[in-house]
N, C-alpha and C positions, 0 to 999 in steps of 0.2 A: 393406275396401277403403278408399282413404286419404279423408281428409275433403274435403269438398267446399265451395264458398261458401254452398251452400245450408244445409248443417250448421251453420256458423259463425254465420249469423244466425239459424237456429233456438235455437241455445244461448244466443247473446248476447241475444237477445230484441229484435232489431233487423229492418229489412227488409234485402232482398237488396242493395237501392239503397244503403242506408247501408254495407254491408261494401264494396260496389263503390267507393265514395267514400272509405273510408280506405285501401283498398289502393292507390288511384290518388292518396294525397295530396290529394285536393279539400280546400280550405278551408272547405266548407259541412257541417262535421261537427263536433260539440261536442266537447271534450277528453273528456269523461267516456264519450261514446259511442264514441271512438275507443280509448281505454284499455281499455274492456270487449272490443271485437272483437280488438284486438292479444292481450289476455290470453287469450281463447278462442282464437284461431288458436294461439298458441304452445303452449297446453295440447293441443290436438288435433293437432299437430305439423304444421301447415299453414303454410306460407310465402308472403307477398303476390307474392314474383316469381314463384311457380307460376303463380298465375291472371294476373298480368300477361303472362306467357309465351303462356299459352293453351296448345291442344294441343301444340304444338311442344314443350313441357316435358315432357310425360307421354306418350313414345314408347311404344308397348306391346309393342315388339319388340327392347328393348335390357336387356341384362343388364350390370351394371355390377360391375368387381372394385375392392374396396377394401383396399388393403394397404402396410405401411411401407415395405416395401424391394421393387423391382421386380428387382433385378439379382443376387439371390442364387440358389444352386443349388436350394434348396428350393421359392421359388415359380414358378422357370422348370419343374420337375418338374411342379407342381401343375397351372400353367397348359397344359401339353400335355394334361393329363385333360381340363381345361375344353374346351379348343379341340377334342378328341376327340368330346365331347358335342355342341357347339353346332354341329359341321358336320353333326349329323344334323338339326339344328333350324332355323328361320328366324328366328334371332335375331343381333343385332349385340353387338358385345363392346364396352365401352368400361373404362378403367382409370383409378382416382383413388389418387395416391400421398399416404399420410398423411406430412407433414412431422415429422421427430423433435425439431424446434424449436418446436412450437406444441402446445397442449393437445389431445390425440388426442379426448377426448369432444365438444369444439367442432367441430373439423373433422368427425368422424361426422356430426353433427347439422346441419351446413350441407350435407352431400352430401344426406342423406336430405329436408331441407326442400326442395330444390331439384327434386325429382322427376326426376331426370334420367334412371333408368331405371325399368324395371316391377319389376326384382329385382335384388337384392344380395348379392353373395358378399364376407363379411370374411375374409380370409386372415391369421392370425398376428395379429388385431387384440385384444389383451389387456385387458380391463375387469373392474372389479368387478361383482358381481351387481346392485348399487344402480344403477349406470351403465347395464348392459344393460337392467333393467328400465324406464328411463327411455325408452329407445328404441322401446319397444313402442306409445307413443301414436302413432307415426308410422303404424303400421297397413299396412306395405309388405312384401313377401315378403324375408326376410333367411335365408340360410343362413351358418353360421359353420364357418371350416375352421380346423383347429388350434386349436381353443378349443370350449369348451362351456358351456352356458347352458339351462336347462330351459325357458326361453320361446321358444326358436328353433331349428329343425333344425339339425343341427349334424353335422360328419364329424371325428373328431379321432383322436389315437392316444394309447395310455397311456404317456406318457412317464415316470412312476415304474418302471413295469413294464420297459420297455426297459432304463434306467439298471440296473435290479436283475438284468436277466438278463446284462448286461455284466459287471458288477462280481463277481456270483456267479460267472461262468465263470472270472474269474482267480483268485477265492479256492478254488475247487474244484480247482483245478489246482495248488494249493500256494503260490501267491504271497500273501504277507501284507502287505507293506506298496505299497499299491495306491493310487497318486495318481488325482484327477479334474483334468482339464484342463477348466476350467470359463470360463464367461463373466460378464456382467454378472448377479449374483447377486440383482437385483431381478426380472428377467426371469420369467416364469411358467414358460416350459420350462426354465430352469435350476432353478427351486424345484421343480419336480417331479422332475427327474433325481438334484438332491442328495437328495431324499426316497428315491428307489431304491437309490441308492450306500449311504445309511445303512442302509437295511432290509438289504442283502447283507451290510454290516459287522457288524449286530447278530445276522444269522442264524450268523454263524461265529466268534461272540463276540470279536469285534475292536473295540476302541473308536474311535470317530470322532476324528479328530484334525484339526482347522480348517486346520492348516498344510499338510495334503497336498491342501487344494483350492487350485488354483493358476489364476491368469488371468495374461493377458497384459497390458502396460502400455496397448496402445491399444484404447480403445473404442468406435469406430467401429462401427457396426451391431452394437452390445452385446456387442463382443467376438468375434461370430461370423465371424472373418476368417482369412485364411492367416498376415498378420502377428501377430496376437494369439496365434494358436496357435503359431508360432514362439518369440516371446517367453515364453510359458509353459512350454514343453517347455526351453528354455534354462535357465529356473529350476529345474525338477525334476531335470535332468542334475547341476546344481551343488548338489543338496541332499546335506547329509552328515548320515546314510547317505541313498544315494540311493535312491528308490523302486524296486521290482522291476518294476512294470507300471504301466500306465496307461489308465484309461478316460476317452474324449477327449467332449465335450459335442456336437461336431458334426465332419462328415467334412472340411469346409472348413477347421475349425482343425486336424485331423490332417494335412493336406497342409503347411501348415506345420511341425507337431510333427515330421513325417518328415524334413522339410528341416533341422530344427536336429538331428537324430541323425546325421544324414549328415554334417552340417558338423563335428560335435565327436567324429566317431567312437564315438559311444557308442549303444548299442540295446538298448531294452527294449520288452517285447510292449505293443502299443498296439492298442485298439478305439474305432472310431468311433461315429459316429450320424447315420442317413438313409438311406445306401447311395445316394448320388448316383451317376450314370453313371461317373464318373472314378474312384471307389473299386474297382470292379472291376478297372481297368487298373494301379492303385497296387498291388493285393495287400492292400489295407485291409480286415482285419476289421470288422465294423461292426454296427449294430442297424439291421435294414431297416424303415423306415415305407413303405407303398405310397402314396407320394406321386401318382403319376399316377392311381390308382384314387380317391382322395382328391378329387381335382378332379373326375374325371368323375362320381363318385355324388353329389357335393355340388351340381354344375350339374343334374343329374337330379332332386334333391329340389326345389330352387329352382324349376325348372319345373313339377314336379308342384305346388308351392305356388303358383304365379303361375296356374295353369290350376283348382285347386282350394283356395281359400283358407281352407276348413273342416276341411281334412283332419288326422288325427291328425300332432302333432310326431313328427318322427323323428330319433333321435340314434344314429348309430353310431358306436363305438370301437373302433378295430383294435388288436390285439394284435401287438406288434413281434416280430419274428424275428431271432436270431443268425445272423448270416452269418460264418464264419471262412475267412481267408485267410492268407497269408504274413506279414502284420504280427505275427501272434501266435505264429509260428514263430521263437524264438532260439535258436540254438546247436543247430540240430537237434530241439529240443522244439517239439510242437504242444499245443495246448489242446484239451480235449474240450468240446464243447457242452453 
């Protein structure tokens, strides 16, 4: 359970009244006692505002989503699964949008300190293990989606395996010079997908060429946009020699890449990643990750954690699936999965 004013008082070695005076900024408290109480509160993940707001700040029927981008296709698919599960339960849903222009760790701690919800779903929030461990002091139910840390429940996809399957299918069908249409290389999903791409290269005895990992010039949303995909594919199509095929790091980038091929009159086989709903109607071959299922089961795990705080940690890692469609059919040639 989250820390209470009683826990703060006990650990700080002061009375509950003293803690109350500190949180209410009363003048009748020594600087030494104030510093001690605030240090203990911070250590235990307790924020004075939670005390000041009383019960209203600790709703026991609210689930909060914490997400960096609320308008991308991946999130909307995951959100559908979350809503499917919450429709079966008596919980309200709120969303906190992480700003890309501010420190992510500080924003996450800001949310947890204020106890705005009983449980939290962190979607595509990527921190290092040290920063994830710092969040455990808040002692609130947290489930990670599209991320993995051993201290929290999580639902994710093996991104490296997905990229490996995509690239392997192209190499297996005789393509030797395969480009990877990438995004911001410091983003964790891209790091994992590059690992999978390299694994497939190694398996077929092909040397890794960093010049074949291509990004667009627009880094809005870390480059996971139609515009960035268009820009990157224009670069790919003007290379000499031109790559024979392309693995694209996301379906939304592939939308732009397909438009670039249409505009230039050049075409190479392309495989996306995600299998958003639009992919089927574009005929886009892609790596399917079960986004709606991820949202549903992450929410189910979170509710179970809220009801049984001491249950064993649950970590689900899905194996992505290759879906072949017409985007990998060039000059009548189809690829085998």
